[in-house]
C-alpha positions as CSV (number, residue, x, y, z in Angstrom):
1,X,0.0,0.0,0.0
2,X,1.2,3.5,-0.8
3,X,-0.3,6.6,0.7
4,X,0.8,10.1,-0.3
5,X,0.3,13.4,1.7
6,X,1.5,16.9,0.7
7,X,4.0,18.5,3.0
8,X,3.4,22.2,3.5
9,X,6.1,24.7,2.3
10,X,7.9,22.1,0.2
11,X,7.5,20.3,-3.1
12,X,8.1,17.0,-1.5
13,X,5.3,14.6,-0.3
14,X,5.2,12.3,2.7
15,X,4.8,8.9,1.2
16,X,3.8,5.9,3.5
17,X,4.7,2.4,2.3
18,X,3.0,-0.4,4.2
19,X,2.4,-4.1,3.8
20,X,0.4,-6.6,5.8
21,X,2.7,-9.3,7.0
22,X,3.2,-11.3,10.3
23,X,5.5,-10.0,13.0
24,X,9.0,-11.4,13.5
25,X,10.3,-10.8,10.0
26,X,12.8,-8.5,8.4
27,X,11.0,-6.2,5.9
28,X,12.8,-3.6,3.9
29,X,12.0,-1.2,1.1
30,X,14.3,-0.9,-2.0
31,X,13.8,1.2,-5.1
32,X,15.0,3.9,-7.3
33,X,14.9,6.3,-4.4
34,X,17.7,4.5,-2.6
35,X,19.6,2.9,-5.5
36,X,17.9,-0.4,-4.8
37,X,19.8,-0.9,-1.5
38,X,17.9,-3.7,0.3
39,X,19.3,-2.8,3.7
40,X,19.0,0.9,4.4
41,X,15.2,1.4,4.6
42,X,13.9,-1.1,7.2
43,X,10.2,-1.1,7.7
44,X,8.9,-1.2,11.3
45,X,6.2,-3.6,12.5
46,X,3.0,-1.7,13.5
47,X,0.4,-3.8,15.4
48,X,-2.4,-1.4,14.5
49,X,-2.1,-2.3,10.8
50,X,-0.9,-5.9,11.4
51,X,2.1,-5.2,9.2
52,X,5.1,-3.1,8.4
53,X,5.4,0.5,7.5
54,X,7.9,3.3,6.7
55,X,7.6,6.9,5.6
56,X,9.7,8.7,3.0
57,X,9.8,12.2,1.7
58,X,9.7,12.1,-2.1
59,X,9.4,14.7,-4.8
60,X,6.5,14.2,-7.3
61,X,7.3,11.5,-9.8
62,X,7.1,7.8,-10.5
63,X,9.2,5.4,-8.3
64,X,9.8,1.8,-9.0
65,X,10.3,-0.3,-5.8
66,X,10.1,-3.8,-4.2
67,X,9.7,-5.1,-0.7
68,X,12.5,-7.3,0.6
69,X,11.1,-9.8,3.1
70,X,13.6,-11.9,4.8
71,X,16.0,-11.4,1.9
72,X,13.4,-12.2,-0.8
73,X,12.5,-9.5,-3.3
74,X,8.7,-9.3,-3.8
75,X,6.0,-7.1,-5.3
76,X,3.8,-5.0,-3.2
77,X,0.6,-7.1,-3.8
78,X,-1.6,-4.2,-2.5
79,X,-0.4,-1.9,-5.3
80,X,-1.9,-2.6,-8.7
81,X,0.8,-0.4,-10.5
82,X,3.8,-2.3,-11.8
83,X,6.5,-2.2,-14.5
84,X,8.8,-4.7,-16.2
85,X,12.4,-4.7,-15.2
86,X,15.7,-5.8,-16.8
87,X,15.6,-9.1,-14.8
88,X,12.4,-10.3,-16.5
89,X,10.3,-9.7,-13.4
90,X,8.1,-6.9,-12.2
91,X,8.6,-3.9,-9.9
92,X,5.9,-2.1,-8.0
93,X,5.4,1.5,-9.0
94,X,4.5,4.4,-6.7
95,X,3.2,7.5,-8.3
96,X,3.7,10.7,-6.3
97,X,1.6,13.6,-7.5
């Protein structure tokens, strides 16, 4: 899931990435916004949503990304937007307006 909110006095938006997944796992976010580094944006488990969440500040644009769950790269199944990649698989796409 991707949720976008405007931040006052800046062109950037507050973008929340979330996924429903059981506690006790390592869940990270990797994409064009962090050079596909699977270790520097760790998502935090939040009991209220029964899943993991992180918040980024991004400028308007289109951002390809994947979730990395216990080392396995997966699509964000709650996001219907995706694009093909050079590896013959798909990336999720977040559109920030």
